[in-house]
Jmol script that loads the backbone (N, CA, C; Angstrom):
load data "model"
ATOM      1  N   MET A   1     -41.681   2.552  -7.738  1.00  0.00           N
ATOM      2  CA  MET A   1     -41.053   4.027  -7.704  1.00  0.00           C
ATOM      3  C   MET A   1     -39.956   4.536  -6.889  1.00  0.00           C
ATOM      4  N   ILE A   2     -40.102   4.047  -5.547  1.00  0.00           N
ATOM      5  CA  ILE A   2     -39.374   3.942  -4.813  1.00  0.00           C
ATOM      6  C   ILE A   2     -37.734   2.947  -4.685  1.00  0.00           C
ATOM      7  N   VAL A   3     -37.965   2.173  -5.677  1.00  0.00           N
ATOM      8  CA  VAL A   3     -37.060   0.790  -5.769  1.00  0.00           C
ATOM      9  C   VAL A   3     -35.923   1.083  -6.770  1.00  0.00           C
ATOM     10  N   PHE A   4     -36.452   2.048  -7.472  1.00  0.00           N
ATOM     11  CA  PHE A   4     -35.291   2.207  -8.239  1.00  0.00           C
ATOM     12  C   PHE A   4     -34.089   2.926  -7.990  1.00  0.00           C
ATOM     13  N   PRO A   5     -34.428   3.864  -7.282  1.00  0.00           N
ATOM     14  CA  PRO A   5     -33.524   5.070  -5.837  1.00  0.00           C
ATOM     15  C   PRO A   5     -32.274   4.459  -5.146  1.00  0.00           C
ATOM     16  N   ALA A   6     -33.199   3.701  -4.786  1.00  0.00           N
ATOM     17  CA  ALA A   6     -32.583   2.706  -3.317  1.00  0.00           C
ATOM     18  C   ALA A   6     -31.751   1.483  -4.319  1.00  0.00           C
ATOM     19  N   VAL A   7     -32.027   1.152  -5.445  1.00  0.00           N
ATOM     20  CA  VAL A   7     -31.013   0.517  -6.011  1.00  0.00           C
ATOM     21  C   VAL A   7     -29.983   1.171  -6.709  1.00  0.00           C
ATOM     22  N   GLY A   8     -30.408   2.326  -6.982  1.00  0.00           N
ATOM     23  CA  GLY A   8     -28.913   2.820  -7.525  1.00  0.00           C
ATOM     24  C   GLY A   8     -28.106   3.385  -6.383  1.00  0.00           C
ATOM     25  N   VAL A   9     -28.477   3.911  -5.351  1.00  0.00           N
ATOM     26  CA  VAL A   9     -27.519   3.952  -4.014  1.00  0.00           C
ATOM     27  C   VAL A   9     -26.856   2.828  -3.917  1.00  0.00           C
ATOM     28  N   LEU A  10     -27.632   1.628  -3.874  1.00  0.00           N
ATOM     29  CA  LEU A  10     -26.673   0.304  -3.366  1.00  0.00           C
ATOM     30  C   LEU A  10     -26.164   0.541  -4.361  1.00  0.00           C
ATOM     31  N   PHE A  11     -26.061   0.581  -5.795  1.00  0.00           N
ATOM     32  CA  PHE A  11     -25.082   0.310  -6.767  1.00  0.00           C
ATOM     33  C   PHE A  11     -23.691   0.993  -6.653  1.00  0.00           C
ATOM     34  N   LEU A  12     -24.099   2.479  -6.131  1.00  0.00           N
ATOM     35  CA  LEU A  12     -23.255   3.325  -6.064  1.00  0.00           C
ATOM     36  C   LEU A  12     -22.266   2.828  -4.760  1.00  0.00           C
ATOM     37  N   VAL A  13     -23.329   2.468  -3.906  1.00  0.00           N
ATOM     38  CA  VAL A  13     -22.347   2.303  -2.403  1.00  0.00           C
ATOM     39  C   VAL A  13     -21.013   1.234  -2.468  1.00  0.00           C
ATOM     40  N   LEU A  14     -21.918  -0.215  -3.055  1.00  0.00           N
ATOM     41  CA  LEU A  14     -21.287  -1.070  -3.272  1.00  0.00           C
ATOM     42  C   LEU A  14     -19.634  -0.996  -4.800  1.00  0.00           C
ATOM     43  N   ALA A  15     -19.932  -0.184  -5.279  1.00  0.00           N
ATOM     44  CA  ALA A  15     -18.748   0.098  -6.425  1.00  0.00           C
ATOM     45  C   ALA A  15     -17.702   1.116  -5.676  1.00  0.00           C
ATOM     46  N   GLN A  16     -18.423   2.249  -4.684  1.00  0.00           N
ATOM     47  CA  GLN A  16     -17.313   3.145  -3.701  1.00  0.00           C
ATOM     48  C   GLN A  16     -16.672   1.982  -3.100  1.00  0.00           C
ATOM     49  N   THR A  17     -17.118   0.759  -2.165  1.00  0.00           N
ATOM     50  CA  THR A  17     -16.664  -0.208  -1.328  1.00  0.00           C
ATOM     51  C   THR A  17     -15.441  -0.850  -2.549  1.00  0.00           C
ATOM     52  N   VAL A  18     -15.994  -1.301  -3.594  1.00  0.00           N
ATOM     53  CA  VAL A  18     -14.585  -2.087  -4.683  1.00  0.00           C
ATOM     54  C   VAL A  18     -13.518  -1.010  -4.710  1.00  0.00           C
ATOM     55  N   MET A  19     -13.665   0.128  -4.863  1.00  0.00           N
ATOM     56  CA  MET A  19     -12.879   1.148  -5.023  1.00  0.00           C
ATOM     57  C   MET A  19     -11.679   1.332  -3.915  1.00  0.00           C
ATOM     58  N   VAL A  20     -12.469   1.433  -2.863  1.00  0.00           N
ATOM     59  CA  VAL A  20     -11.401   1.497  -1.630  1.00  0.00           C
ATOM     60  C   VAL A  20     -10.866  -0.110  -1.319  1.00  0.00           C
ATOM     61  N   SER A  21     -11.012  -1.541  -1.297  1.00  0.00           N
ATOM     62  CA  SER A  21     -10.672  -2.478  -1.349  1.00  0.00           C
ATOM     63  C   SER A  21      -9.994  -2.455  -2.517  1.00  0.00           C
ATOM     64  N   VAL A  22      -9.854  -1.885  -3.635  1.00  0.00           N
ATOM     65  CA  VAL A  22      -8.537  -2.509  -4.610  1.00  0.00           C
ATOM     66  C   VAL A  22      -7.484  -1.507  -3.893  1.00  0.00           C
ATOM     67  N   ALA A  23      -8.371   0.127  -3.446  1.00  0.00           N
ATOM     68  CA  ALA A  23      -6.894   0.825  -3.190  1.00  0.00           C
ATOM     69  C   ALA A  23      -5.971   0.573  -1.879  1.00  0.00           C
ATOM     70  N   ARG A  24      -6.472  -0.551  -0.945  1.00  0.00           N
ATOM     71  CA  ARG A  24      -6.306  -1.072   0.223  1.00  0.00           C
ATOM     72  C   ARG A  24      -5.120  -2.333  -0.386  1.00  0.00           C
ATOM     73  N   ASP A  25      -5.492  -2.782  -1.327  1.00  0.00           N
ATOM     74  CA  ASP A  25      -4.858  -3.931  -2.197  1.00  0.00           C
ATOM     75  C   ASP A  25      -3.572  -3.442  -2.452  1.00  0.00           C
ATOM     76  N   VAL A  26      -3.502  -2.148  -3.609  1.00  0.00           N
ATOM     77  CA  VAL A  26      -2.536  -2.068  -4.109  1.00  0.00           C
ATOM     78  C   VAL A  26      -1.796  -0.928  -3.000  1.00  0.00           C
ATOM     79  N   ALA A  27      -1.953  -0.523  -2.100  1.00  0.00           N
ATOM     80  CA  ALA A  27      -1.408   0.213  -1.008  1.00  0.00           C
ATOM     81  C   ALA A  27      -0.321  -1.223  -0.628  1.00  0.00           C
ATOM     82  N   LEU A  28      -0.861  -2.579   0.239  1.00  0.00           N
ATOM     83  CA  LEU A  28      -0.781  -3.127   0.503  1.00  0.00           C
ATOM     84  C   LEU A  28       0.648  -3.975  -0.320  1.00  0.00           C
ATOM     85  N   SER A  29       0.551  -4.284  -1.507  1.00  0.00           N
ATOM     86  CA  SER A  29       1.590  -4.785  -2.211  1.00  0.00           C
ATOM     87  C   SER A  29       2.402  -3.532  -2.594  1.00  0.00           C
ATOM     88  N   ALA A  30       2.316  -2.468  -2.755  1.00  0.00           N
ATOM     89  CA  ALA A  30       3.264  -1.465  -3.041  1.00  0.00           C
ATOM     90  C   ALA A  30       4.128  -1.262  -1.760  1.00  0.00           C
ATOM     91  N   ALA A  31       3.625  -1.276  -0.532  1.00  0.00           N
ATOM     92  CA  ALA A  31       4.666  -2.257   0.610  1.00  0.00           C
ATOM     93  C   ALA A  31       5.179  -2.566   0.476  1.00  0.00           C
ATOM     94  N   GLU A  32       5.010  -3.891   0.427  1.00  0.00           N
ATOM     95  CA  GLU A  32       5.338  -5.501   0.280  1.00  0.00           C
ATOM     96  C   GLU A  32       6.397  -5.202  -0.872  1.00  0.00           C
ATOM     97  N   GLU A  33       6.531  -4.594  -1.611  1.00  0.00           N
ATOM     98  CA  GLU A  33       7.231  -5.133  -2.744  1.00  0.00           C
ATOM     99  C   GLU A  33       8.583  -3.520  -1.936  1.00  0.00           C
ATOM    100  N   GLY A  34       8.133  -2.781  -1.617  1.00  0.00           N
ATOM    101  CA  GLY A  34       9.134  -1.644  -0.860  1.00  0.00           C
ATOM    102  C   GLY A  34       9.835  -2.320   0.000  1.00  0.00           C
ATOM    103  N   LEU A  35       9.024  -3.529   0.986  1.00  0.00           N
ATOM    104  CA  LEU A  35      10.092  -3.855   2.540  1.00  0.00           C
ATOM    105  C   LEU A  35      11.213  -4.799   1.378  1.00  0.00           C
ATOM    106  N   ARG A  36      10.279  -5.905   0.035  1.00  0.00           N
ATOM    107  CA  ARG A  36      11.654  -6.669  -0.170  1.00  0.00           C
ATOM    108  C   ARG A  36      12.475  -6.028  -1.029  1.00  0.00           C
ATOM    109  N   VAL A  37      12.289  -5.043  -1.411  1.00  0.00           N
ATOM    110  CA  VAL A  37      13.332  -4.227  -1.820  1.00  0.00           C
ATOM    111  C   VAL A  37      14.767  -3.739  -1.021  1.00  0.00           C
ATOM    112  N   ALA A  38      14.129  -2.969   0.151  1.00  0.00           N
ATOM    113  CA  ALA A  38      14.672  -2.677   1.255  1.00  0.00           C
ATOM    114  C   ALA A  38      15.650  -3.630   2.198  1.00  0.00           C
ATOM    115  N   ARG A  39      14.920  -4.636   2.523  1.00  0.00           N
ATOM    116  CA  ARG A  39      15.495  -5.813   3.513  1.00  0.00           C
ATOM    117  C   ARG A  39      16.064  -6.597   2.485  1.00  0.00           C
ATOM    118  N   ALA A  40      16.569  -7.087   1.004  1.00  0.00           N
ATOM    119  CA  ALA A  40      17.477  -7.598   0.632  1.00  0.00           C
ATOM    120  C   ALA A  40      19.122  -6.829   1.003  1.00  0.00           C
ATOM    121  N   ARG A  41      20.126  -7.859   0.891  1.00  0.00           N
ATOM    122  CA  ARG A  41      21.431  -7.519   1.133  1.00  0.00           C
ATOM    123  C   ARG A  41      22.169  -6.198   0.448  1.00  0.00           C
ATOM    124  N   GLU A  42      21.607  -6.119  -0.499  1.00  0.00           N
ATOM    125  CA  GLU A  42      22.113  -4.816  -1.630  1.00  0.00           C
ATOM    126  C   GLU A  42      21.321  -3.953  -1.136  1.00  0.00           C
ATOM    127  N   GLY A  43      20.281  -3.822  -1.052  1.00  0.00           N
ATOM    128  CA  GLY A  43      19.100  -2.971  -0.827  1.00  0.00           C
ATOM    129  C   GLY A  43      19.128  -1.786   0.446  1.00  0.00           C
ATOM    130  N   GLY A  44      18.263  -0.921   0.261  1.00  0.00           N
ATOM    131  CA  GLY A  44      18.524   0.038   1.371  1.00  0.00           C
ATOM    132  C   GLY A  44      16.941   0.888   1.477  1.00  0.00           C
ATOM    133  N   ALA A  45      17.237   2.174   2.420  1.00  0.00           N
ATOM    134  CA  ALA A  45      16.133   2.681   2.431  1.00  0.00           C
ATOM    135  C   ALA A  45      15.479   3.627   1.290  1.00  0.00           C
ATOM    136  N   ALA A  46      16.082   3.765   0.765  1.00  0.00           N
ATOM    137  CA  ALA A  46      16.299   4.751  -0.800  1.00  0.00           C
ATOM    138  C   ALA A  46      15.808   3.780  -1.968  1.00  0.00           C
ATOM    139  N   GLN A  47      16.077   3.042  -1.822  1.00  0.00           N
ATOM    140  CA  GLN A  47      15.907   2.029  -3.052  1.00  0.00           C
ATOM    141  C   GLN A  47      14.542   1.196  -2.462  1.00  0.00           C
ATOM    142  N   GLY A  48      14.624   0.836  -1.316  1.00  0.00           N
ATOM    143  CA  GLY A  48      12.818   0.339  -0.860  1.00  0.00           C
ATOM    144  C   GLY A  48      11.515   1.421  -1.219  1.00  0.00           C
ATOM    145  N   ARG A  49      12.184   2.438  -0.672  1.00  0.00           N
ATOM    146  CA  ARG A  49      11.488   3.663  -0.968  1.00  0.00           C
ATOM    147  C   ARG A  49      10.892   4.172  -2.578  1.00  0.00           C
ATOM    148  N   SER A  50      11.510   4.254  -3.194  1.00  0.00           N
ATOM    149  CA  SER A  50      11.588   3.602  -4.232  1.00  0.00           C
ATOM    150  C   SER A  50      10.587   3.144  -5.196  1.00  0.00           C
ATOM    151  N   ALA A  51      11.375   1.652  -4.947  1.00  0.00           N
ATOM    152  CA  ALA A  51      10.658   0.477  -5.282  1.00  0.00           C
ATOM    153  C   ALA A  51       8.678   0.288  -5.289  1.00  0.00           C
ATOM    154  N   ALA A  52       8.861   0.956  -3.875  1.00  0.00           N
ATOM    155  CA  ALA A  52       7.074   1.219  -3.279  1.00  0.00           C
ATOM    156  C   ALA A  52       6.363   2.349  -4.243  1.00  0.00           C
ATOM    157  N   LEU A  53       7.426   3.789  -4.212  1.00  0.00           N
ATOM    158  CA  LEU A  53       6.416   4.591  -4.769  1.00  0.00           C
ATOM    159  C   LEU A  53       5.848   4.504  -6.426  1.00  0.00           C
ATOM    160  N   GLU A  54       6.961   3.466  -7.212  1.00  0.00           N
ATOM    161  CA  GLU A  54       7.175   3.162  -8.452  1.00  0.00           C
ATOM    162  C   GLU A  54       5.951   2.176  -8.492  1.00  0.00           C
ATOM    163  N   PHE A  55       6.008   0.953  -7.498  1.00  0.00           N
ATOM    164  CA  PHE A  55       4.450   0.167  -7.756  1.00  0.00           C
ATOM    165  C   PHE A  55       2.913   1.085  -7.681  1.00  0.00           C
ATOM    166  N   ALA A  56       3.322   2.005  -6.505  1.00  0.00           N
ATOM    167  CA  ALA A  56       2.603   2.689  -6.408  1.00  0.00           C
ATOM    168  C   ALA A  56       1.381   3.410  -7.421  1.00  0.00           C
ATOM    169  N   ARG A  57       2.442   4.134  -8.259  1.00  0.00           N
ATOM    170  CA  ARG A  57       2.141   5.143  -8.997  1.00  0.00           C
ATOM    171  C   ARG A  57       1.779   4.339 -10.497  1.00  0.00           C
ATOM    172  N   ALA A  58       1.981   3.469 -10.294  1.00  0.00           N
ATOM    173  CA  ALA A  58       1.952   2.193 -11.541  1.00  0.00           C
ATOM    174  C   ALA A  58       0.382   1.988 -11.777  1.00  0.00           C
ATOM    175  N   GLU A  59      -0.255   1.840 -10.526  1.00  0.00           N
ATOM    176  CA  GLU A  59      -2.018   1.868 -10.618  1.00  0.00           C
ATOM    177  C   GLU A  59      -2.518   2.859  -9.797  1.00  0.00           C
ATOM    178  N   PRO A  60      -3.745   3.542 -11.348  1.00  0.00           N
ATOM    179  CA  PRO A  60      -3.915   4.796 -10.812  1.00  0.00           C
ATOM    180  C   PRO A  60      -5.108   4.889  -9.545  1.00  0.00           C
ATOM    181  N   ILE A  61      -5.663   3.323  -8.973  1.00  0.00           N
ATOM    182  CA  ILE A  61      -6.594   3.257  -8.343  1.00  0.00           C
ATOM    183  C   ILE A  61      -5.990   4.027  -7.091  1.00  0.00           C
ATOM    184  N   LEU A  62      -4.493   4.177  -6.571  1.00  0.00           N
ATOM    185  CA  LEU A  62      -4.448   5.047  -5.407  1.00  0.00           C
ATOM    186  C   LEU A  62      -3.676   6.127  -5.851  1.00  0.00           C
ATOM    187  N   ARG A  63      -4.202   7.290  -5.260  1.00  0.00           N
ATOM    188  CA  ARG A  63      -4.471   8.470  -5.555  1.00  0.00           C
ATOM    189  C   ARG A  63      -3.415   9.470  -5.017  1.00  0.00           C
ATOM    190  N   SER A  64      -2.534   9.620  -5.150  1.00  0.00           N
ATOM    191  CA  SER A  64      -1.529  10.743  -4.208  1.00  0.00           C
ATOM    192  C   SER A  64      -0.390   9.513  -3.222  1.00  0.00           C
ATOM    193  N   PRO A  65      -0.282   8.981  -3.754  1.00  0.00           N
ATOM    194  CA  PRO A  65       0.643   8.011  -2.800  1.00  0.00           C
ATOM    195  C   PRO A  65       1.885   8.319  -2.016  1.00  0.00           C
ATOM    196  N   SER A  66       1.785   8.209  -1.038  1.00  0.00           N
ATOM    197  CA  SER A  66       3.520   8.413  -0.507  1.00  0.00           C
ATOM    198  C   SER A  66       3.971   7.352  -0.135  1.00  0.00           C
ATOM    199  N   VAL A  67       5.273   7.233   0.267  1.00  0.00           N
ATOM    200  CA  VAL A  67       5.834   6.080   0.970  1.00  0.00           C
ATOM    201  C   VAL A  67       6.768   6.652   2.199  1.00  0.00           C
ATOM    202  N   ALA A  68       6.504   6.178   3.494  1.00  0.00           N
ATOM    203  CA  ALA A  68       7.414   6.327   4.777  1.00  0.00           C
ATOM    204  C   ALA A  68       8.254   4.866   4.972  1.00  0.00           C
ATOM    205  N   LEU A  69       9.806   4.793   5.128  1.00  0.00           N
ATOM    206  CA  LEU A  69      10.077   3.381   5.447  1.00  0.00           C
ATOM    207  C   LEU A  69      11.227   4.012   6.764  1.00  0.00           C
ATOM    208  N   SER A  70      11.220   3.210   7.635  1.00  0.00           N
ATOM    209  CA  SER A  70      11.860   3.311   8.856  1.00  0.00           C
ATOM    210  C   SER A  70      12.311   2.040   9.035  1.00  0.00           C
ATOM    211  N   GLY A  71      13.460   1.644  10.090  1.00  0.00           N
ATOM    212  CA  GLY A  71      14.099   1.014  11.257  1.00  0.00           C
ATOM    213  C   GLY A  71      15.790   0.521  10.047  1.00  0.00           C
ATOM    214  N   THR A  72      16.470   0.031  11.179  1.00  0.00           N
ATOM    215  CA  THR A  72      17.477  -0.922  10.425  1.00  0.00           C
ATOM    216  C   THR A  72      17.522  -2.069  10.606  1.00  0.00           C
ATOM    217  N   THR A  73      17.290  -2.608  11.561  1.00  0.00           N
ATOM    218  CA  THR A  73      16.818  -4.533  11.871  1.00  0.00           C
ATOM    219  C   THR A  73      15.550  -4.965  11.377  1.00  0.00           C
ATOM    220  N   THR A  74      14.543  -4.384  11.574  1.00  0.00           N
ATOM    221  CA  THR A  74      13.363  -4.681  11.838  1.00  0.00           C
ATOM    222  C   THR A  74      12.500  -3.397  10.926  1.00  0.00           C
ATOM    223  N   ILE A  75      12.553  -3.395   9.356  1.00  0.00           N
ATOM    224  CA  ILE A  75      12.145  -2.386   8.750  1.00  0.00           C
ATOM    225  C   ILE A  75      10.902  -2.471   8.122  1.00  0.00           C
ATOM    226  N   ALA A  76      10.414  -1.095   8.243  1.00  0.00           N
ATOM    227  CA  ALA A  76       8.607  -0.913   8.400  1.00  0.00           C
ATOM    228  C   ALA A  76       8.391  -0.172   6.968  1.00  0.00           C
ATOM    229  N   VAL A  77       7.499  -0.500   5.976  1.00  0.00           N
ATOM    230  CA  VAL A  77       6.990   0.473   4.978  1.00  0.00           C
ATOM    231  C   VAL A  77       5.497   0.613   5.182  1.00  0.00           C
ATOM    232  N   GLN A  78       5.608   2.096   5.404  1.00  0.00           N
ATOM    233  CA  GLN A  78       3.918   2.509   5.270  1.00  0.00           C
ATOM    234  C   GLN A  78       3.766   3.120   3.835  1.00  0.00           C
ATOM    235  N   VAL A  79       2.668   2.608   3.054  1.00  0.00           N
ATOM    236  CA  VAL A  79       2.602   3.478   2.257  1.00  0.00           C
ATOM    237  C   VAL A  79       0.578   4.146   2.233  1.00  0.00           C
ATOM    238  N   SER A  80       0.382   5.064   1.912  1.00  0.00           N
ATOM    239  CA  SER A  80      -0.555   5.934   2.318  1.00  0.00           C
ATOM    240  C   SER A  80      -0.907   6.699   0.443  1.00  0.00           C
ATOM    241  N   GLY A  81      -2.362   7.150   0.670  1.00  0.00           N
ATOM    242  CA  GLY A  81      -2.632   7.096  -0.816  1.00  0.00           C
ATOM    243  C   GLY A  81      -4.408   7.670  -0.102  1.00  0.00           C
ATOM    244  N   SER A  82      -5.263   7.497  -1.591  1.00  0.00           N
ATOM    245  CA  SER A  82      -6.586   8.229  -1.145  1.00  0.00           C
ATOM    246  C   SER A  82      -6.941   7.112  -2.321  1.00  0.00           C
ATOM    247  N   ALA A  83      -8.348   6.697  -1.441  1.00  0.00           N
ATOM    248  CA  ALA A  83      -8.892   6.069  -3.247  1.00  0.00           C
ATOM    249  C   ALA A  83     -10.075   6.912  -3.673  1.00  0.00           C
ATOM    250  N   PRO A  84     -10.192   6.822  -5.389  1.00  0.00           N
ATOM    251  CA  PRO A  84     -11.260   8.169  -5.722  1.00  0.00           C
ATOM    252  C   PRO A  84     -12.553   7.030  -5.210  1.00  0.00           C
ATOM    253  N   SER A  85     -12.993   8.850  -5.367  1.00  0.00           N
ATOM    254  CA  SER A  85     -13.932   8.701  -4.521  1.00  0.00           C
ATOM    255  C   SER A  85     -15.466   8.865  -5.451  1.00  0.00           C
ATOM    256  N   ILE A  86     -16.879   8.152  -5.625  1.00  0.00           N
ATOM    257  CA  ILE A  86     -17.929   7.995  -6.439  1.00  0.00           C
ATOM    258  C   ILE A  86     -18.705   8.729  -6.425  1.00  0.00           C
ATOM    259  N   LEU A  87     -18.683   8.910  -4.775  1.00  0.00           N
ATOM    260  CA  LEU A  87     -19.752   9.563  -3.752  1.00  0.00           C
ATOM    261  C   LEU A  87     -19.373  10.801  -3.181  1.00  0.00           C
ATOM    262  N   PRO A  88     -20.188  11.791  -3.772  1.00  0.00           N
ATOM    263  CA  PRO A  88     -19.570  13.110  -3.329  1.00  0.00           C
ATOM    264  C   PRO A  88     -19.204  13.599  -2.104  1.00  0.00           C
ATOM    265  N   GLY A  89     -18.618  14.719  -2.201  1.00  0.00           N
ATOM    266  CA  GLY A  89     -17.974  15.006  -0.401  1.00  0.00           C
ATOM    267  C   GLY A  89     -17.299  13.952   0.595  1.00  0.00           C
ATOM    268  N   LEU A  90     -17.170  12.890   0.044  1.00  0.00           N
ATOM    269  CA  LEU A  90     -16.271  11.574   0.982  1.00  0.00           C
ATOM    270  C   LEU A  90     -14.990  11.917   0.860  1.00  0.00           C
ATOM    271  N   ASP A  91     -13.889  11.584   1.045  1.00  0.00           N
ATOM    272  CA  ASP A  91     -12.702  10.688   0.993  1.00  0.00           C
ATOM    273  C   ASP A  91     -12.486  10.039   2.031  1.00  0.00           C
ATOM    274  N   PHE A  92     -11.686   9.155   1.384  1.00  0.00           N
ATOM    275  CA  PHE A  92     -11.103   7.589   1.995  1.00  0.00           C
ATOM    276  C   PHE A  92      -9.862   7.483   1.975  1.00  0.00           C
ATOM    277  N   ALA A  93      -9.167   7.593   2.698  1.00  0.00           N
ATOM    278  CA  ALA A  93      -7.631   7.579   2.881  1.00  0.00           C
ATOM    279  C   ALA A  93      -7.640   6.368   3.361  1.00  0.00           C
ATOM    280  N   VAL A  94      -6.623   5.553   2.688  1.00  0.00           N
ATOM    281  CA  VAL A  94      -5.495   4.527   2.700  1.00  0.00           C
ATOM    282  C   VAL A  94      -4.464   4.490   2.960  1.00  0.00           C
ATOM    283  N   THR A  95      -4.449   3.327   4.221  1.00  0.00           N
ATOM    284  CA  THR A  95      -2.929   3.601   4.302  1.00  0.00           C
ATOM    285  C   THR A  95      -2.076   1.911   4.970  1.00  0.00           C
ATOM    286  N   ARG A  96      -1.614   1.219   4.653  1.00  0.00           N
ATOM    287  CA  ARG A  96      -0.985  -0.015   4.950  1.00  0.00           C
ATOM    288  C   ARG A  96       0.531   0.209   5.548  1.00  0.00           C
ATOM    289  N   THR A  97       0.937  -0.714   6.516  1.00  0.00           N
ATOM    290  CA  THR A  97       2.454  -1.140   6.789  1.00  0.00           C
ATOM    291  C   THR A  97       2.815  -2.504   6.458  1.00  0.00           C
ATOM    292  N   VAL A  98       3.956  -3.015   6.423  1.00  0.00           N
ATOM    293  CA  VAL A  98       4.501  -4.220   6.538  1.00  0.00           C
ATOM    294  C   VAL A  98       5.435  -4.003   7.190  1.00  0.00           C
ATOM    295  N   ARG A  99       5.870  -4.697   7.939  1.00  0.00           N
ATOM    296  CA  ARG A  99       7.106  -4.741   8.669  1.00  0.00           C
ATOM    297  C   ARG A  99       7.996  -6.725   8.394  1.00  0.00           C
ATOM    298  N   GLY A 100       9.651  -6.320   8.162  1.00  0.00           N
ATOM    299  CA  GLY A 100       9.910  -7.526   8.197  1.00  0.00           C
ATOM    300  C   GLY A 100      11.766  -7.190   8.884  1.00  0.00           C
ATOM    301  N   PRO A 101      12.161  -8.362   9.196  1.00  0.00           N
ATOM    302  CA  PRO A 101      13.697  -8.040   9.530  1.00  0.00           C
ATOM    303  C   PRO A 101      14.308  -7.955   8.031  1.00  0.00           C
ATOM    304  N   ARG A 102      15.698  -7.324   8.207  1.00  0.00           N
ATOM    305  CA  ARG A 102      16.564  -6.894   7.601  1.00  0.00           C
ATOM    306  C   ARG A 102      17.517  -8.548   7.515  1.00  0.00           C
ATOM    307  N   GLU A 103      18.020  -8.645   6.210  1.00  0.00           N
ATOM    308  CA  GLU A 103      18.619  -9.671   5.873  1.00  0.00           C
ATOM    309  C   GLU A 103      19.668  -9.434   6.145  1.00  0.00           C
ATOM    310  N   ARG A 104      20.329 -10.343   7.028  1.00  0.00           N
ATOM    311  CA  ARG A 104      21.497 -10.372   7.243  1.00  0.00           C
ATOM    312  C   ARG A 104      22.194 -12.265   7.037  1.00  0.00           C
ATOM    313  N   PHE A 105      23.262 -12.272   6.805  1.00  0.00           N
ATOM    314  CA  PHE A 105      24.429 -13.261   6.171  1.00  0.00           C
ATOM    315  C   PHE A 105      25.248 -13.670   7.496  1.00  0.00           C
ATOM    316  N   THR A 106      25.269 -14.675   7.989  1.00  0.00           N
ATOM    317  CA  THR A 106      25.962 -15.193   9.337  1.00  0.00           C
ATOM    318  C   THR A 106      27.038 -16.375   8.425  1.00  0.00           C
ATOM    319  N   MET A 107      27.738 -16.360   9.595  1.00  0.00           N
ATOM    320  CA  MET A 107      28.712 -17.843   9.284  1.00  0.00           C
ATOM    321  C   MET A 107      28.422 -19.057  10.592  1.00  0.00           C
ATOM    322  N   PRO A 108      28.219 -19.716   9.904  1.00  0.00           N
ATOM    323  CA  PRO A 108      28.293 -20.782  11.717  1.00  0.00           C
ATOM    324  C   PRO A 108      29.459 -20.710  12.644  1.00  0.00           C
ATOM    325  N   ASP A 109      29.200 -20.961  13.646  1.00  0.00           N
ATOM    326  CA  ASP A 109      30.618 -20.901  14.263  1.00  0.00           C
ATOM    327  C   ASP A 109      31.509 -22.471  13.896  1.00  0.00           C
ATOM    328  N   GLN A 110      32.812 -22.640  14.077  1.00  0.00           N
ATOM    329  CA  GLN A 110      33.632 -23.482  13.530  1.00  0.00           C
ATOM    330  C   GLN A 110      34.107 -23.600  15.241  1.00  0.00           C
ATOM    331  N   PRO A 111      34.375 -25.122  15.200  1.00  0.00           N
ATOM    332  CA  PRO A 111      34.555 -25.554  16.225  1.00  0.00           C
ATOM    333  C   PRO A 111      35.982 -25.607  16.543  1.00  0.00           C
TER     334      PRO A 111
END
end "model"
wireframe off; spacefill off
backbone 0.3
color backbone group
C-alpha cells in the first residue's frame, strides 16, 4: 500500500529532473548559438542576442527566455529562463553562460 505513493513521487521527481536538465541544455545551446553569431566578423551584439533568443524560443521547455550579451574582445552570452514545474510550488530557474573571443583577422608581418 505504501509502495505505490512512493513510486508515484519518485516518478514525478525523475520527470522533473529530466525537464530541468533539458531546459539547461536548451539554454546552453541557445547561448552557444548567440556566441557563434556575435563573435563572427560580420556579426555583432544585436545579431547574437537575436539568434540566441530565437533559438531559445523555438524550444518550449525553456520558459520566458532572456538573453544578456556583453564584451567586445571576449564576448559573453547569458541565457536565462525557467523550466516547467510539475511539482506544485516549485520554481526552477535556469541560467547558462558561454564566453569566447571575438574573431579578428590579422596579416602576418612582412619582412
